[in-house]
BALOBA-1460 file (C-alpha; in Angstrom, 3 decimals):
// residues 344
<rec num="1" residu="m" x="171.455" y="70.426" z="36.140"/>
<rec num="2" residu="c" x="171.861" y="73.300" z="38.618"/>
<rec num="3" residu="y" x="174.430" y="73.628" z="41.336"/>
<rec num="4" residu="a" x="172.177" y="75.568" z="43.693"/>
<rec num="5" residu="r" x="168.988" y="77.515" z="44.070"/>
<rec num="6" residu="p" x="169.015" y="81.048" z="42.583"/>
<rec num="7" residu="w" x="168.645" y="82.462" z="46.107"/>
<rec num="8" residu="r" x="170.468" y="80.961" z="49.062"/>
<rec num="9" residu="t" x="170.651" y="81.586" z="52.771"/>
<rec num="10" residu="v" x="173.664" y="83.748" z="53.490"/>
<rec num="11" residu="p" x="175.896" y="82.385" z="56.292"/>
<rec num="12" residu="e" x="177.492" y="84.551" z="58.936"/>
<rec num="13" residu="m" x="179.720" y="87.130" z="57.315"/>
<rec num="14" residu="g" x="183.287" y="85.932" z="56.834"/>
<rec num="15" residu="d" x="182.563" y="82.296" z="57.729"/>
<rec num="16" residu="g" x="184.094" y="79.733" z="55.392"/>
<rec num="17" residu="i" x="181.700" y="77.019" z="54.224"/>
<rec num="18" residu="v" x="181.806" y="74.265" z="51.638"/>
<rec num="19" residu="d" x="180.931" y="75.947" z="48.350"/>
<rec num="20" residu="v" x="178.045" y="74.931" z="46.086"/>
<rec num="21" residu="l" x="180.675" y="73.270" z="43.876"/>
<rec num="22" residu="g" x="181.478" y="70.916" z="46.742"/>
<rec num="23" residu="t" x="184.790" y="69.925" z="48.296"/>
<rec num="24" residu="p" x="187.567" y="71.126" z="47.915"/>
<rec num="25" residu="y" x="185.944" y="74.505" z="47.195"/>
<rec num="26" residu="q" x="185.232" y="76.826" z="50.111"/>
<rec num="27" residu="s" x="183.343" y="80.099" z="50.055"/>
<rec num="28" residu="r" x="183.171" y="83.019" z="52.437"/>
<rec num="29" residu="v" x="180.781" y="85.957" z="52.368"/>
<rec num="30" residu="i" x="182.129" y="89.512" z="52.376"/>
<rec num="31" residu="d" x="179.822" y="92.027" z="54.075"/>
<rec num="32" residu="l" x="179.560" y="95.175" z="51.957"/>
<rec num="33" residu="g" x="177.023" y="97.022" z="54.061"/>
<rec num="34" residu="q" x="173.888" y="98.354" z="52.386"/>
<rec num="35" residu="d" x="172.870" y="100.267" z="49.295"/>
<rec num="36" residu="d" x="169.487" y="101.644" z="48.227"/>
<rec num="37" residu="e" x="168.144" y="98.088" z="47.777"/>
<rec num="38" residu="g" x="169.275" y="96.768" z="51.161"/>
<rec num="39" residu="p" x="172.112" y="94.483" z="52.351"/>
<rec num="40" residu="v" x="174.945" y="93.819" z="49.901"/>
<rec num="41" residu="v" x="177.455" y="90.979" z="49.890"/>
<rec num="42" residu="a" x="180.148" y="89.470" z="47.687"/>
<rec num="43" residu="t" x="181.357" y="85.865" z="47.804"/>
<rec num="44" residu="l" x="184.963" y="84.708" z="47.680"/>
<rec num="45" residu="v" x="185.401" y="81.103" z="46.545"/>
<rec num="46" residu="s" x="188.730" y="79.404" z="47.205"/>
<rec num="47" residu="r" x="190.583" y="76.190" z="46.513"/>
<rec num="48" residu="r" x="194.076" y="75.407" z="47.766"/>
<rec num="49" residu="a" x="196.789" y="73.803" z="45.670"/>
<rec num="50" residu="q" x="198.179" y="70.477" z="46.889"/>
<rec num="51" residu="a" x="201.701" y="71.897" z="46.758"/>
<rec num="52" residu="p" x="201.274" y="75.638" z="47.419"/>
<rec num="53" residu="t" x="203.950" y="78.092" z="46.303"/>
<rec num="54" residu="g" x="202.870" y="81.265" z="48.084"/>
<rec num="55" residu="r" x="201.224" y="82.455" z="44.856"/>
<rec num="56" residu="a" x="197.527" y="82.992" z="44.251"/>
<rec num="57" residu="v" x="195.183" y="83.942" z="41.432"/>
<rec num="58" residu="l" x="191.950" y="85.915" z="41.778"/>
<rec num="59" residu="y" x="189.369" y="85.260" z="39.055"/>
<rec num="60" residu="v" x="186.639" y="87.826" z="38.299"/>
<rec num="61" residu="h" x="183.728" y="86.818" z="36.050"/>
<rec num="62" residu="g" x="181.866" y="88.743" z="33.369"/>
<rec num="63" residu="f" x="178.302" y="90.065" z="32.950"/>
<rec num="64" residu="v" x="175.476" y="87.515" z="33.433"/>
<rec num="65" residu="d" x="178.072" y="85.178" z="34.886"/>
<rec num="66" residu="y" x="179.577" y="83.672" z="38.027"/>
<rec num="67" residu="f" x="182.409" y="81.281" z="38.821"/>
<rec num="68" residu="f" x="181.757" y="77.676" z="37.786"/>
<rec num="69" residu="q" x="184.804" y="76.912" z="35.610"/>
<rec num="70" residu="t" x="186.464" y="74.283" z="37.788"/>
<rec num="71" residu="h" x="188.869" y="73.297" z="35.008"/>
<rec num="72" residu="l" x="190.296" y="76.823" z="35.217"/>
<rec num="73" residu="a" x="190.955" y="76.276" z="38.912"/>
<rec num="74" residu="d" x="192.564" y="72.930" z="38.004"/>
<rec num="75" residu="f" x="194.956" y="74.724" z="35.656"/>
<rec num="76" residu="y" x="196.213" y="77.044" z="38.379"/>
<rec num="77" residu="t" x="196.233" y="74.655" z="41.331"/>
<rec num="78" residu="d" x="198.109" y="72.021" z="39.313"/>
<rec num="79" residu="r" x="200.888" y="74.592" z="39.062"/>
<rec num="80" residu="g" x="200.950" y="75.356" z="42.775"/>
<rec num="81" residu="w" x="198.784" y="78.486" z="42.642"/>
<rec num="82" residu="d" x="196.011" y="78.771" z="45.234"/>
<rec num="83" residu="f" x="192.827" y="79.692" z="43.401"/>
<rec num="84" residu="y" x="190.257" y="82.305" z="44.381"/>
<rec num="85" residu="a" x="187.184" y="83.494" z="42.497"/>
<rec num="86" residu="l" x="185.020" y="86.465" z="43.378"/>
<rec num="87" residu="d" x="181.285" y="86.495" z="42.694"/>
<rec num="88" residu="l" x="180.699" y="90.240" z="42.647"/>
<rec num="89" residu="r" x="177.750" y="91.883" z="44.383"/>
<rec num="90" residu="k" x="174.389" y="90.999" z="42.780"/>
<rec num="91" residu="y" x="175.925" y="88.154" z="40.763"/>
<rec num="92" residu="g" x="175.742" y="84.399" z="41.228"/>
<rec num="93" residu="r" x="176.303" y="83.327" z="44.835"/>
<rec num="94" residu="s" x="176.054" y="86.962" z="45.938"/>
<rec num="95" residu="l" x="172.668" y="87.689" z="44.347"/>
<rec num="96" residu="l" x="170.046" y="88.270" z="47.045"/>
<rec num="97" residu="p" x="166.225" y="88.184" z="46.626"/>
<rec num="98" residu="h" x="165.743" y="91.934" z="47.014"/>
<rec num="99" residu="q" x="168.386" y="92.902" z="44.447"/>
<rec num="100" residu="t" x="168.353" y="93.887" z="40.773"/>
<rec num="101" residu="p" x="170.533" y="91.203" z="39.153"/>
<rec num="102" residu="n" x="173.966" y="92.337" z="37.957"/>
<rec num="103" residu="f" x="173.146" y="96.027" z="38.471"/>
<rec num="104" residu="c" x="175.603" y="98.789" z="39.328"/>
<rec num="105" residu="r" x="175.808" y="102.561" z="38.898"/>
<rec num="106" residu="s" x="179.603" y="102.676" z="38.517"/>
<rec num="107" residu="l" x="182.240" y="100.008" z="38.048"/>
<rec num="108" residu="t" x="184.011" y="101.502" z="41.054"/>
<rec num="109" residu="d" x="181.120" y="100.043" z="43.079"/>
<rec num="110" residu="y" x="183.062" y="96.769" z="42.859"/>
<rec num="111" residu="y" x="186.282" y="98.147" z="44.330"/>
<rec num="112" residu="p" x="185.337" y="97.339" z="47.968"/>
<rec num="113" residu="e" x="184.992" y="93.606" z="47.282"/>
<rec num="114" residu="l" x="188.129" y="93.565" z="45.156"/>
<rec num="115" residu="d" x="190.044" y="95.332" z="47.917"/>
<rec num="116" residu="a" x="188.626" y="92.954" z="50.520"/>
<rec num="117" residu="a" x="189.434" y="89.868" z="48.442"/>
<rec num="118" residu="a" x="192.997" y="91.057" z="47.858"/>
<rec num="119" residu="a" x="193.435" y="91.718" z="51.587"/>
<rec num="120" residu="i" x="192.195" y="88.226" z="52.438"/>
<rec num="121" residu="i" x="194.501" y="86.645" z="49.868"/>
<rec num="122" residu="r" x="197.600" y="88.643" z="50.736"/>
<rec num="123" residu="e" x="197.258" y="89.504" z="54.426"/>
<rec num="124" residu="e" x="195.062" y="86.803" z="55.963"/>
<rec num="125" residu="d" x="196.157" y="83.891" z="53.780"/>
<rec num="126" residu="g" x="199.744" y="85.096" z="53.371"/>
<rec num="127" residu="h" x="200.304" y="85.031" z="49.615"/>
<rec num="128" residu="g" x="203.249" y="87.020" z="48.325"/>
<rec num="129" residu="t" x="202.232" y="87.032" z="44.650"/>
<rec num="130" residu="l" x="198.794" y="87.824" z="43.231"/>
<rec num="131" residu="l" x="197.726" y="87.307" z="39.629"/>
<rec num="132" residu="v" x="194.326" y="88.776" z="38.712"/>
<rec num="133" residu="n" x="192.346" y="87.037" z="35.955"/>
<rec num="134" residu="g" x="189.372" y="89.013" z="34.608"/>
<rec num="135" residu="h" x="186.882" y="87.874" z="31.962"/>
<rec num="136" residu="s" x="184.781" y="90.209" z="29.771"/>
<rec num="137" residu="t" x="183.211" y="92.860" z="32.059"/>
<rec num="138" residu="g" x="185.481" y="91.476" z="34.780"/>
<rec num="139" residu="g" x="188.383" y="92.344" z="32.492"/>
<rec num="140" residu="l" x="187.201" y="95.946" z="32.238"/>
<rec num="141" residu="i" x="186.635" y="96.198" z="35.999"/>
<rec num="142" residu="t" x="189.996" y="94.681" z="36.949"/>
<rec num="143" residu="s" x="191.852" y="96.833" z="34.410"/>
<rec num="144" residu="l" x="190.558" y="100.030" z="36.014"/>
<rec num="145" residu="w" x="191.044" y="98.670" z="39.536"/>
<rec num="146" residu="s" x="194.628" y="97.568" z="38.759"/>
<rec num="147" residu="h" x="195.351" y="101.049" z="37.425"/>
<rec num="148" residu="d" x="193.803" y="102.796" z="40.421"/>
<rec num="149" residu="r" x="195.606" y="100.494" z="42.890"/>
<rec num="150" residu="r" x="198.942" y="100.494" z="41.060"/>
<rec num="151" residu="h" x="200.783" y="102.307" z="43.863"/>
<rec num="152" residu="r" x="199.708" y="99.782" z="46.511"/>
<rec num="153" residu="g" x="201.625" y="96.791" z="45.160"/>
<rec num="154" residu="i" x="198.511" y="94.584" z="45.098"/>
<rec num="155" residu="v" x="198.564" y="93.191" z="41.557"/>
<rec num="156" residu="d" x="201.632" y="91.345" z="40.249"/>
<rec num="157" residu="g" x="200.089" y="90.367" z="36.930"/>
<rec num="158" residu="l" x="196.827" y="90.813" z="35.027"/>
<rec num="159" residu="f" x="195.376" y="88.232" z="32.630"/>
<rec num="160" residu="l" x="192.437" y="89.544" z="30.595"/>
<rec num="161" residu="n" x="190.210" y="86.983" z="28.904"/>
<rec num="162" residu="s" x="188.196" y="88.730" z="26.132"/>
<rec num="163" residu="p" x="187.800" y="92.033" z="28.026"/>
<rec num="164" residu="f" x="184.786" y="94.292" z="27.424"/>
<rec num="165" residu="f" x="186.581" y="97.367" z="26.083"/>
<rec num="166" residu="d" x="183.823" y="98.543" z="23.717"/>
<rec num="167" residu="f" x="180.244" y="97.753" z="22.745"/>
<rec num="168" residu="n" x="179.823" y="95.299" z="19.890"/>
<rec num="169" residu="a" x="177.744" y="97.577" z="17.673"/>
<rec num="170" residu="r" x="177.969" y="100.060" z="14.837"/>
<rec num="171" residu="w" x="179.688" y="103.385" z="15.554"/>
<rec num="172" residu="v" x="176.406" y="105.288" z="15.836"/>
<rec num="173" residu="m" x="175.291" y="102.862" z="18.563"/>
<rec num="174" residu="r" x="178.627" y="102.866" z="20.368"/>
<rec num="175" residu="r" x="179.032" y="106.636" z="20.504"/>
<rec num="176" residu="p" x="176.066" y="109.092" z="20.120"/>
<rec num="177" residu="i" x="173.308" y="106.648" z="21.041"/>
<rec num="178" residu="a" x="175.326" y="105.219" z="23.937"/>
<rec num="179" residu="a" x="175.889" y="108.784" z="25.169"/>
<rec num="180" residu="a" x="172.132" y="109.426" z="25.073"/>
<rec num="181" residu="v" x="171.413" y="106.219" z="26.982"/>
<rec num="182" residu="a" x="174.015" y="107.256" z="29.557"/>
<rec num="183" residu="r" x="172.102" y="110.465" z="30.188"/>
<rec num="184" residu="v" x="168.927" y="108.437" z="30.740"/>
<rec num="185" residu="g" x="170.900" y="106.131" z="33.024"/>
<rec num="186" residu="r" x="171.847" y="108.971" z="35.322"/>
<rec num="187" residu="a" x="168.223" y="110.072" z="35.671"/>
<rec num="188" residu="r" x="166.487" y="106.672" z="35.636"/>
<rec num="189" residu="p" x="169.189" y="104.102" z="36.344"/>
<rec num="190" residu="r" x="166.928" y="101.042" z="36.634"/>
<rec num="191" residu="r" x="165.031" y="101.701" z="33.432"/>
<rec num="192" residu="i" x="165.206" y="98.640" z="31.183"/>
<rec num="193" residu="v" x="166.881" y="99.276" z="27.844"/>
<rec num="194" residu="p" x="165.177" y="97.264" z="25.075"/>
<rec num="195" residu="l" x="168.283" y="95.602" z="23.699"/>
<rec num="196" residu="a" x="167.939" y="92.414" z="21.685"/>
<rec num="197" residu="v" x="169.989" y="89.736" z="23.421"/>
<rec num="198" residu="s" x="171.329" y="86.960" z="21.229"/>
<rec num="199" residu="h" x="170.850" y="83.423" z="22.483"/>
<rec num="200" residu="v" x="173.657" y="82.140" z="20.262"/>
<rec num="201" residu="y" x="176.426" y="82.313" z="22.858"/>
<rec num="202" residu="g" x="174.401" y="80.489" z="25.492"/>
<rec num="203" residu="q" x="173.588" y="77.795" z="22.952"/>
<rec num="204" residu="t" x="177.279" y="77.213" z="22.304"/>
<rec num="205" residu="l" x="177.964" y="76.719" z="26.029"/>
<rec num="206" residu="h" x="175.275" y="74.890" z="27.967"/>
<rec num="207" residu="v" x="175.135" y="71.111" z="27.939"/>
<rec num="208" residu="e" x="171.343" y="71.180" z="27.467"/>
<rec num="209" residu="q" x="171.841" y="73.209" z="24.291"/>
<rec num="210" residu="r" x="174.832" y="72.617" z="21.975"/>
<rec num="211" residu="g" x="177.664" y="72.995" z="24.488"/>
<rec num="212" residu="e" x="179.584" y="70.883" z="26.979"/>
<rec num="213" residu="w" x="179.274" y="72.950" z="30.172"/>
<rec num="214" residu="t" x="176.953" y="72.611" z="33.150"/>
<rec num="215" residu="y" x="176.085" y="75.743" z="35.100"/>
<rec num="216" residu="d" x="173.166" y="77.273" z="36.970"/>
<rec num="217" residu="l" x="170.746" y="78.869" z="34.502"/>
<rec num="218" residu="a" x="169.203" y="80.889" z="37.345"/>
<rec num="219" residu="w" x="172.534" y="82.696" z="37.789"/>
<rec num="220" residu="k" x="173.604" y="82.625" z="34.124"/>
<rec num="221" residu="p" x="170.397" y="82.515" z="32.044"/>
<rec num="222" residu="l" x="170.680" y="81.840" z="28.322"/>
<rec num="223" residu="l" x="169.020" y="85.167" z="27.441"/>
<rec num="224" residu="g" x="170.673" y="87.082" z="30.264"/>
<rec num="225" residu="f" x="169.061" y="89.527" z="32.663"/>
<rec num="226" residu="p" x="167.369" y="92.782" z="31.573"/>
<rec num="227" residu="v" x="169.885" y="95.475" z="30.686"/>
<rec num="228" residu="r" x="169.430" y="98.643" z="32.762"/>
<rec num="229" residu="a" x="170.219" y="102.187" z="31.665"/>
<rec num="230" residu="g" x="172.343" y="102.823" z="34.747"/>
<rec num="231" residu="w" x="174.486" y="99.764" z="34.031"/>
<rec num="232" residu="l" x="174.998" y="100.865" z="30.419"/>
<rec num="233" residu="a" x="176.012" y="104.327" z="31.636"/>
<rec num="234" residu="a" x="178.506" y="102.774" z="34.072"/>
<rec num="235" residu="i" x="180.041" y="100.610" z="31.337"/>
<rec num="236" residu="r" x="180.292" y="103.532" z="28.926"/>
<rec num="237" residu="e" x="181.953" y="105.749" z="31.539"/>
<rec num="238" residu="a" x="184.498" y="103.027" z="32.328"/>
<rec num="239" residu="q" x="185.228" y="102.328" z="28.663"/>
<rec num="240" residu="v" x="185.756" y="106.017" z="27.911"/>
<rec num="241" residu="r" x="188.242" y="106.187" z="30.747"/>
<rec num="242" residu="l" x="190.059" y="103.052" z="29.631"/>
<rec num="243" residu="r" x="190.290" y="104.173" z="26.012"/>
<rec num="244" residu="a" x="191.889" y="107.423" z="27.187"/>
<rec num="245" residu="g" x="194.784" y="105.297" z="28.481"/>
<rec num="246" residu="l" x="195.738" y="103.605" z="31.727"/>
<rec num="247" residu="t" x="199.047" y="102.981" z="33.495"/>
<rec num="248" residu="i" x="198.884" y="99.420" z="34.778"/>
<rec num="249" residu="t" x="202.393" y="98.822" z="36.057"/>
<rec num="250" residu="a" x="202.055" y="95.033" z="36.324"/>
<rec num="251" residu="p" x="202.575" y="92.908" z="33.190"/>
<rec num="252" residu="v" x="199.341" y="92.323" z="31.274"/>
<rec num="253" residu="l" x="198.311" y="89.399" z="29.091"/>
<rec num="254" residu="l" x="195.285" y="90.055" z="26.878"/>
<rec num="255" residu="a" x="193.875" y="86.994" z="25.122"/>
<rec num="256" residu="c" x="191.013" y="86.950" z="22.658"/>
<rec num="257" residu="s" x="189.712" y="84.977" z="19.723"/>
<rec num="258" residu="v" x="190.942" y="85.407" z="16.172"/>
<rec num="259" residu="r" x="187.449" y="86.329" z="14.972"/>
<rec num="260" residu="s" x="183.976" y="87.422" z="16.064"/>
<rec num="261" residu="f" x="180.673" y="85.779" z="15.120"/>
<rec num="262" residu="r" x="178.096" y="88.192" z="13.684"/>
<rec num="263" residu="g" x="175.046" y="85.987" z="13.159"/>
<rec num="264" residu="s" x="171.788" y="86.253" z="15.100"/>
<rec num="265" residu="t" x="170.936" y="82.543" z="14.755"/>
<rec num="266" residu="w" x="173.065" y="79.589" z="15.717"/>
<rec num="267" residu="h" x="175.649" y="78.268" z="13.290"/>
<rec num="268" residu="e" x="178.477" y="75.842" z="13.983"/>
<rec num="269" residu="s" x="181.000" y="78.638" z="13.363"/>
<rec num="270" residu="a" x="179.682" y="80.377" z="16.507"/>
<rec num="271" residu="a" x="181.526" y="77.761" z="18.555"/>
<rec num="272" residu="l" x="184.806" y="78.861" z="16.971"/>
<rec num="273" residu="a" x="184.548" y="82.614" z="17.532"/>
<rec num="274" residu="d" x="183.583" y="85.330" z="20.001"/>
<rec num="275" residu="a" x="179.792" y="85.542" z="19.696"/>
<rec num="276" residu="v" x="179.509" y="88.410" z="22.220"/>
<rec num="277" residu="l" x="182.135" y="91.108" z="21.569"/>
<rec num="278" residu="d" x="184.210" y="92.464" z="18.679"/>
<rec num="279" residu="v" x="187.702" y="91.079" z="19.195"/>
<rec num="280" residu="e" x="189.253" y="93.876" z="17.133"/>
<rec num="281" residu="h" x="188.173" y="96.363" z="19.801"/>
<rec num="282" residu="m" x="190.191" y="94.441" z="22.392"/>
<rec num="283" residu="v" x="193.310" y="94.421" z="20.243"/>
<rec num="284" residu="r" x="192.884" y="98.089" z="19.328"/>
<rec num="285" residu="w" x="192.794" y="99.325" z="22.931"/>
<rec num="286" residu="a" x="195.292" y="96.873" z="24.435"/>
<rec num="287" residu="p" x="198.406" y="99.088" z="24.003"/>
<rec num="288" residu="g" x="196.840" y="101.782" z="26.186"/>
<rec num="289" residu="l" x="196.651" y="99.545" z="29.242"/>
<rec num="290" residu="g" x="200.220" y="100.075" z="30.349"/>
<rec num="291" residu="p" x="203.893" y="99.763" z="29.397"/>
<rec num="292" residu="h" x="204.045" y="95.955" z="29.279"/>
<rec num="293" residu="v" x="201.165" y="94.306" z="27.393"/>
<rec num="294" residu="t" x="201.193" y="90.961" z="25.586"/>
<rec num="295" residu="v" x="198.378" y="90.120" z="23.135"/>
<rec num="296" residu="v" x="197.533" y="86.544" z="22.166"/>
<rec num="297" residu="r" x="194.910" y="85.549" z="19.557"/>
<rec num="298" residu="i" x="193.374" y="82.086" z="19.951"/>
<rec num="299" residu="d" x="192.125" y="80.460" z="16.757"/>
<rec num="300" residu="g" x="188.790" y="78.784" z="17.460"/>
<rec num="301" residu="g" x="188.391" y="80.610" z="20.760"/>
<rec num="302" residu="m" x="184.943" y="81.533" z="22.072"/>
<rec num="303" residu="h" x="184.071" y="84.601" z="24.142"/>
<rec num="304" residu="d" x="185.093" y="82.928" z="27.371"/>
<rec num="305" residu="l" x="188.252" y="81.395" z="26.009"/>
<rec num="306" residu="t" x="188.388" y="78.893" z="28.861"/>
<rec num="307" residu="l" x="185.078" y="77.422" z="27.611"/>
<rec num="308" residu="s" x="186.316" y="76.983" z="24.045"/>
<rec num="309" residu="g" x="186.701" y="73.609" z="22.386"/>
<rec num="310" residu="p" x="189.554" y="71.364" z="23.567"/>
<rec num="311" residu="t" x="192.144" y="72.463" z="20.986"/>
<rec num="312" residu="a" x="191.626" y="76.204" z="21.510"/>
<rec num="313" residu="r" x="191.403" y="75.729" z="25.265"/>
<rec num="314" residu="a" x="194.710" y="73.845" z="25.339"/>
<rec num="315" residu="r" x="196.346" y="76.561" z="23.238"/>
<rec num="316" residu="l" x="195.089" y="79.228" z="25.638"/>
<rec num="317" residu="f" x="196.437" y="77.443" z="28.703"/>
<rec num="318" residu="d" x="199.787" y="76.898" z="26.968"/>
<rec num="319" residu="e" x="200.028" y="80.625" z="26.241"/>
<rec num="320" residu="v" x="199.017" y="81.606" z="29.766"/>
<rec num="321" residu="e" x="201.556" y="79.206" z="31.279"/>
<rec num="322" residu="r" x="204.325" y="80.545" z="29.037"/>
<rec num="323" residu="w" x="203.459" y="84.129" z="29.972"/>
<rec num="324" residu="m" x="203.245" y="83.310" z="33.683"/>
<rec num="325" residu="d" x="206.615" y="81.609" z="33.604"/>
<rec num="326" residu="a" x="208.245" y="84.543" z="31.828"/>
<rec num="327" residu="y" x="206.710" y="87.475" z="33.682"/>
<rec num="328" residu="i" x="205.284" y="86.246" z="36.989"/>
<rec num="329" residu="e" x="206.857" y="83.025" z="38.218"/>
<rec num="330" residu="r" x="210.438" y="83.466" z="37.048"/>
<rec num="331" residu="p" x="210.874" y="86.970" z="38.552"/>
<rec num="332" residu="s" x="209.340" y="85.646" z="41.785"/>
<rec num="333" residu="r" x="211.803" y="82.770" z="41.890"/>
<rec num="334" residu="i" x="214.690" y="85.184" z="41.320"/>
<rec num="335" residu="n" x="213.513" y="87.433" z="44.135"/>
<rec num="336" residu="e" x="212.972" y="84.502" z="46.494"/>
<rec num="337" residu="a" x="216.521" y="83.342" z="45.772"/>
<rec num="338" residu="g" x="217.826" y="86.805" z="46.614"/>
<rec num="339" residu="s" x="219.784" y="87.133" z="43.394"/>
<rec num="340" residu="a" x="217.824" y="89.833" z="41.610"/>
<rec num="341" residu="a" x="220.127" y="92.645" z="42.788"/>
<rec num="342" residu="e" x="223.367" y="90.688" z="42.685"/>
<rec num="343" residu="p" x="225.983" y="91.814" z="40.152"/>
<rec num="344" residu="v" x="226.700" y="89.548" z="37.238"/>
């Protein structure tokens, strides 16, 4: 089953329409001008909570991905958080016929749509608190963006779901060979890099394979899209910068699986581990994100922890709720009550 065609007619910029997920989801297109391939857009999906609290979450997907996880929106809206999800340029709802899928030259290319989404959420829609939730490559992008925007008071909390902090490969591939590919990427950015893409993760997810989830295989194909040298160079540059240390002033929650799956063919254990990235890389680099980082390991968690089996998924949501209550919601309630500065 597919939610929509791989290419869709783009409505007038900024207009809100019923999203491909149907009511109560709305989507609006963000005009990002043009690049060397032509017009560029991003798409902001939204769903309001029945009992809004003035708080909102912005979800940012990973590579070969888009927003379809409605149960994640349920989790937030049930707690009074208005939910927003951003399909980045050249991904999912934002992918246009003339574009190279999922391609970028720098992860800072995504800053304009992140800035625009935050402005819509805070200024147009009037939310006083913003939690950013980034998955995989979205976790890498939002980490750098949160650091670079730390003086603007945009991000009140950052939840990273299995962030892409390093390549899942041997050292020689992650360092000298990746550096060589980066040099090629600067000269020939759209050159396809012949990387073997495992189909194991897709098999663990999609309902037509061995999973429980329905999503559009035109936007999230089982074998992914071709990997381009320019994209690899952009990822490497961002990861080098992150590993040198960031100063994200907002509290950070980093969640990942307990283990990674190393096999190249499907095995039932793949559904209980991260079959895409090395989880030890995430834990290793987490302390360098900022002064207040919490790390949670989810036993039985998959790469997208929100798509894990029911037990691991419930554990994740319990941990996220506990963290939100301690570091996001409770301070907000204190401030709203006007007692934060009162003497004891």
